[in-house]
C-alpha positions as CSV (number, residue, x, y, z in Angstrom):
1,X,62.5,30.4,-29.6
2,X,60.1,27.8,-30.4
3,X,56.7,28.8,-30.6
4,X,54.9,27.1,-27.5
5,X,51.4,25.2,-27.7
6,X,49.9,23.5,-25.0
7,X,47.0,21.1,-25.3
8,X,44.8,20.7,-22.8
9,X,43.3,17.1,-23.1
10,X,39.4,16.8,-21.6
11,X,39.0,12.9,-20.7
12,X,37.5,11.4,-23.8
13,X,39.1,13.6,-26.3
14,X,39.2,12.7,-30.2
15,X,42.1,11.3,-30.7
16,X,42.1,12.1,-34.5
17,X,41.3,15.4,-33.8
18,X,44.8,15.8,-31.6
19,X,46.7,13.8,-34.1
20,X,45.6,16.8,-36.7
21,X,46.5,19.5,-34.6
22,X,49.6,18.3,-33.1
23,X,51.5,15.9,-35.5
24,X,52.0,19.4,-38.4
25,X,54.1,20.9,-35.6
26,X,56.0,17.8,-35.7
27,X,56.5,17.5,-39.6
28,X,57.5,21.6,-39.4
29,X,60.6,20.9,-37.2
30,X,61.4,18.0,-39.5
31,X,61.0,19.4,-42.3
32,X,62.3,23.1,-41.7
33,X,65.6,20.9,-39.6
34,X,64.8,23.7,-36.6
35,X,62.9,23.4,-33.9
36,X,60.2,26.0,-34.4
37,X,57.5,24.7,-32.4
38,X,57.6,22.8,-28.5
39,X,54.6,21.3,-27.4
40,X,53.6,20.0,-23.9
41,X,50.4,18.4,-22.8
42,X,48.2,19.2,-20.2
43,X,45.7,17.3,-17.5
44,X,42.9,18.6,-15.6
45,X,44.4,16.6,-12.8
46,X,46.6,13.9,-13.1
47,X,49.6,12.5,-15.4
48,X,47.6,10.5,-18.4
49,X,44.0,11.7,-20.1
50,X,42.7,9.3,-21.9
51,X,41.3,9.7,-25.2
52,X,37.6,8.1,-26.3
53,X,39.8,5.8,-28.0
54,X,41.4,4.3,-25.0
55,X,44.8,5.5,-26.0
56,X,46.4,7.5,-23.2
57,X,48.5,10.7,-23.6
58,X,51.1,11.7,-20.4
59,X,50.4,15.2,-19.7
60,X,53.3,17.2,-18.3
61,X,51.2,19.7,-16.2
62,X,48.0,19.8,-14.6
63,X,45.8,22.8,-15.0
64,X,45.8,23.9,-12.1
65,X,49.4,25.2,-12.0
66,X,50.7,25.0,-15.5
67,X,52.3,27.5,-17.1
68,X,51.3,30.2,-19.8
69,X,52.2,28.9,-23.4
70,X,52.0,30.9,-26.9
71,X,49.0,29.0,-28.0
72,X,46.7,26.7,-25.7
73,X,44.3,24.6,-27.7
74,X,41.3,22.8,-26.0
75,X,40.8,19.1,-27.1
76,X,37.4,17.5,-26.7
77,X,35.1,14.9,-27.7
78,X,31.8,13.0,-26.9
79,X,30.1,15.5,-24.2
80,X,32.2,18.7,-23.6
81,X,29.0,20.7,-22.1
82,X,29.5,18.4,-19.1
83,X,33.3,19.0,-18.7
84,X,33.3,21.4,-15.8
85,X,36.5,20.8,-13.9
86,X,36.9,24.0,-11.8
87,X,40.7,23.9,-12.3
88,X,40.9,23.4,-15.9
89,X,38.3,26.4,-16.7
90,X,40.4,28.5,-14.2
91,X,43.8,28.0,-16.5
92,X,41.9,28.5,-19.6
93,X,40.9,32.1,-18.3
94,X,43.9,33.0,-16.4
95,X,45.4,32.5,-20.1
96,X,43.0,34.0,-21.6
97,X,43.8,37.6,-19.7
98,X,47.6,37.3,-19.8
99,X,46.6,37.5,-23.6
100,X,47.4,33.6,-24.4
101,X,46.0,32.8,-28.2
102,X,43.6,30.2,-27.3
103,X,42.1,27.7,-29.1
104,X,40.0,24.7,-29.3
105,X,39.5,21.8,-31.5
106,X,36.3,19.4,-32.4
107,X,34.5,20.2,-29.1
108,X,37.2,21.7,-27.3
109,X,35.7,25.3,-28.5
110,X,32.6,23.8,-26.2
111,X,34.8,24.7,-23.3
112,X,36.3,27.6,-24.6
113,X,32.4,28.9,-24.7
114,X,31.8,27.3,-21.0
115,X,35.1,28.9,-19.8
116,X,34.0,32.9,-21.3
117,X,36.7,33.5,-23.3
118,X,34.5,33.7,-26.8
119,X,32.9,36.6,-26.2
120,X,33.2,38.9,-29.5
121,X,34.9,36.4,-31.6
122,X,33.6,34.6,-34.3
123,X,34.2,30.5,-34.0
124,X,33.3,27.2,-34.9
125,X,32.8,23.8,-33.5
126,X,32.2,20.0,-34.8
127,X,28.8,19.8,-36.3
128,X,28.0,17.0,-33.8
129,X,28.1,19.9,-31.1
130,X,26.5,23.0,-33.1
131,X,22.8,23.1,-32.5
132,X,23.5,22.2,-28.5
133,X,26.3,25.1,-27.9
134,X,23.7,27.9,-29.8
135,X,20.5,26.4,-27.8
136,X,23.0,27.3,-24.7
137,X,25.0,30.0,-25.9
138,X,22.7,31.9,-28.1
139,X,24.7,35.3,-28.3
140,X,27.8,33.5,-29.8
141,X,29.0,34.2,-33.1
142,X,28.9,30.6,-34.0
143,X,29.9,29.7,-37.9
144,X,29.7,26.6,-39.8
145,X,33.0,27.2,-41.0
146,X,35.6,24.4,-41.0
147,X,37.9,26.3,-38.6
148,X,38.0,30.1,-37.7
149,X,40.8,32.4,-36.8
150,X,39.9,35.8,-35.6
151,X,42.9,37.6,-33.4
152,X,43.7,35.5,-30.5
153,X,41.3,33.0,-31.0
154,X,41.4,29.9,-33.1
155,X,38.9,26.9,-33.2
156,X,38.1,24.3,-35.8
157,X,35.9,21.5,-36.4
158,X,36.9,17.8,-35.5
159,X,38.3,15.3,-37.8
160,X,40.8,16.2,-40.2
161,X,40.1,20.0,-40.1
162,X,42.8,21.0,-37.6
163,X,45.3,19.9,-40.5
164,X,43.8,22.6,-42.7
165,X,43.9,25.3,-39.7
166,X,47.1,24.1,-38.8
167,X,48.6,24.5,-42.1
168,X,47.0,28.4,-42.3
169,X,48.7,29.1,-38.4
170,X,52.4,27.3,-39.8
171,X,51.9,29.3,-43.3
172,X,51.2,32.7,-41.0
173,X,54.4,31.9,-38.8
174,X,57.0,30.3,-41.3
175,X,55.3,30.9,-44.6
176,X,53.4,29.4,-47.5
177,X,56.1,27.1,-48.9
178,X,56.9,25.1,-45.5
179,X,53.0,25.3,-45.0
180,X,52.6,23.3,-48.4
181,X,55.5,21.2,-47.9
182,X,53.9,20.1,-44.2
183,X,50.4,19.6,-45.6
184,X,52.3,17.6,-48.8
185,X,53.9,15.2,-45.7
186,X,50.4,14.4,-44.8
187,X,49.0,13.8,-48.1
188,X,46.5,16.3,-47.8
189,X,47.2,18.1,-50.8
190,X,44.1,20.0,-51.3
191,X,44.2,22.8,-48.8
192,X,40.7,23.7,-47.4
193,X,40.3,27.6,-46.6
194,X,38.9,29.1,-43.0
195,X,35.7,29.7,-45.7
196,X,35.4,26.5,-46.1
197,X,32.0,24.7,-44.6
198,X,31.5,21.6,-43.2
199,X,29.2,19.4,-44.8
200,X,25.8,19.9,-43.4
201,X,23.5,16.5,-42.7
202,X,20.0,16.6,-43.5
203,X,18.4,14.9,-40.2
204,X,21.3,16.3,-37.8
205,X,18.7,18.1,-35.5
206,X,17.5,15.0,-34.4
207,X,19.4,13.5,-31.6
208,X,19.0,9.4,-33.0
209,X,19.6,10.6,-36.6
210,X,22.8,12.5,-35.3
211,X,23.6,9.5,-33.3
212,X,22.9,7.1,-36.6
213,X,25.1,9.1,-38.8
214,X,28.0,9.6,-36.5
215,X,28.0,5.5,-36.6
216,X,28.1,5.3,-40.1
217,X,30.4,8.0,-40.7
218,X,33.2,5.7,-37.8
219,X,32.3,2.7,-39.7
220,X,32.4,3.6,-43.8
221,X,35.0,1.7,-44.3
222,X,33.2,-1.7,-42.7
223,X,29.1,-0.8,-43.5
224,X,27.2,-1.7,-41.0
225,X,23.8,-2.8,-41.6
226,X,20.7,-0.9,-40.8
227,X,19.8,-3.9,-38.3
228,X,23.5,-3.3,-37.0
229,X,22.6,0.3,-36.8
230,X,19.5,0.1,-35.1
231,X,21.0,-2.2,-32.6
232,X,23.5,-0.4,-31.4
233,X,20.9,2.9,-31.0
234,X,18.3,0.5,-29.1
235,X,15.7,1.4,-31.4
236,X,13.6,-0.7,-34.2
237,X,15.0,-1.2,-37.9
238,X,11.8,0.1,-38.9
239,X,11.6,3.1,-36.8
240,X,15.0,3.7,-38.2
241,X,13.9,3.7,-41.3
242,X,11.1,5.9,-41.2
243,X,13.3,8.5,-39.5
244,X,15.7,8.5,-42.5
245,X,12.8,8.4,-45.2
246,X,10.8,11.1,-43.2
247,X,13.4,13.3,-42.2
248,X,16.6,12.9,-44.8
249,X,14.2,12.7,-47.5
250,X,15.8,9.4,-48.7
251,X,16.4,5.9,-47.1
252,X,19.0,4.3,-44.8
253,X,21.1,2.8,-47.9
254,X,21.2,5.6,-49.8
255,X,22.2,8.1,-46.9
256,X,24.9,5.8,-46.2
257,X,26.0,4.9,-49.7
258,X,26.3,9.1,-50.2
259,X,27.9,9.4,-46.7
260,X,30.4,6.7,-48.6
261,X,30.9,8.7,-51.4
262,X,31.4,11.8,-49.9
263,X,34.4,10.3,-47.8
264,X,36.0,8.6,-50.7
265,X,35.8,12.3,-52.9
266,X,37.2,14.0,-49.9
267,X,40.1,11.4,-50.3
268,X,40.3,11.9,-53.8
269,X,41.2,16.4,-53.8
270,X,42.6,15.7,-50.3
271,X,45.0,12.9,-50.9
272,X,47.2,10.9,-53.7
273,X,46.1,7.8,-52.0
274,X,45.6,4.9,-55.1
275,X,41.9,4.4,-56.4
276,X,41.9,1.0,-54.6
277,X,43.0,1.9,-51.3
278,X,40.2,5.1,-51.6
279,X,37.6,2.4,-52.5
280,X,38.5,0.1,-49.4
281,X,38.7,3.0,-47.1
282,X,35.4,4.3,-48.1
283,X,33.3,0.7,-48.2
284,X,33.2,-0.3,-51.6
285,X,34.0,-3.6,-52.8
286,X,36.4,-2.7,-55.3
287,X,37.5,0.2,-57.0
288,X,34.6,-0.4,-60.4
289,X,32.4,-0.3,-57.9
290,X,33.3,2.9,-56.7
291,X,33.7,4.0,-59.9
292,X,30.3,3.5,-60.7
293,X,28.7,4.8,-57.8
294,X,30.6,8.1,-58.1
295,X,29.9,8.4,-61.6
296,X,26.3,8.5,-60.8
297,X,25.9,10.7,-58.3
298,X,28.7,13.2,-59.1
299,X,28.5,13.3,-63.0
300,X,32.3,12.4,-63.7
301,X,35.3,9.5,-62.6
302,X,37.1,9.4,-59.8
303,X,40.2,10.4,-61.3
304,X,38.5,13.3,-63.6
305,X,37.6,14.9,-60.3
306,X,41.1,14.5,-58.6
307,X,42.3,16.4,-62.0
């Protein structure tokens, strides 16, 4: 029988995090030539759920009447601490009592914690939500890992981190060879271990800086000016610049460059994309521009870092 996965989609969920979790299942079926996985979508209510980008996913079931899968994954983004849909919370608890493996990606672990199903388990969450969750639930065994598999609970940070978690799950179900083929399918050639840590951001404890970093990361390929970031956050350029200098220890431009270089390094190490595409994807005007900045910060060229 196929392993049954259900995605509980919370309105405003992170589309990339969802895709990073569901697409490896499709690839595993395709590359194995067998139906190893089935998946379906569950809405808190209604027939469709919209992601933060506005894209809508049709759902086969509502939470109140949903049947138990083998693995239930809650996918959330935005402000997951505000989500308290009674039917969805009851479904999570019901599934946990029935022995269903429970997971969450991006902001999804916040939902699981609110449902009361994470006691006694190690877990992680996207760094954006970590501080608030730790403050609200001080007894949680919260880590900064990219993903955590603790017995019947699986949690992952957002973005591309679910790819690493799904690699581990597929390897456990069907062996490392198939899992490696799935990862190669997505040019995800450097599989990060569970112990891998989310990149810490200095100053992330300040909500304004956290919002600034989120904007900068979202617009890494087409960098925003300091004036544009300040305007979107509703603060003056002077205040934004002072916050970076005082709390991050470097100016806005330098912090933005480092963020974009970190993205370029991830792409170099985890994909087989050519240097030109990586340069443009990380907001550099040319491969030579990227190479110069890369060598200045990391002490070696991008190609040498790729090995």
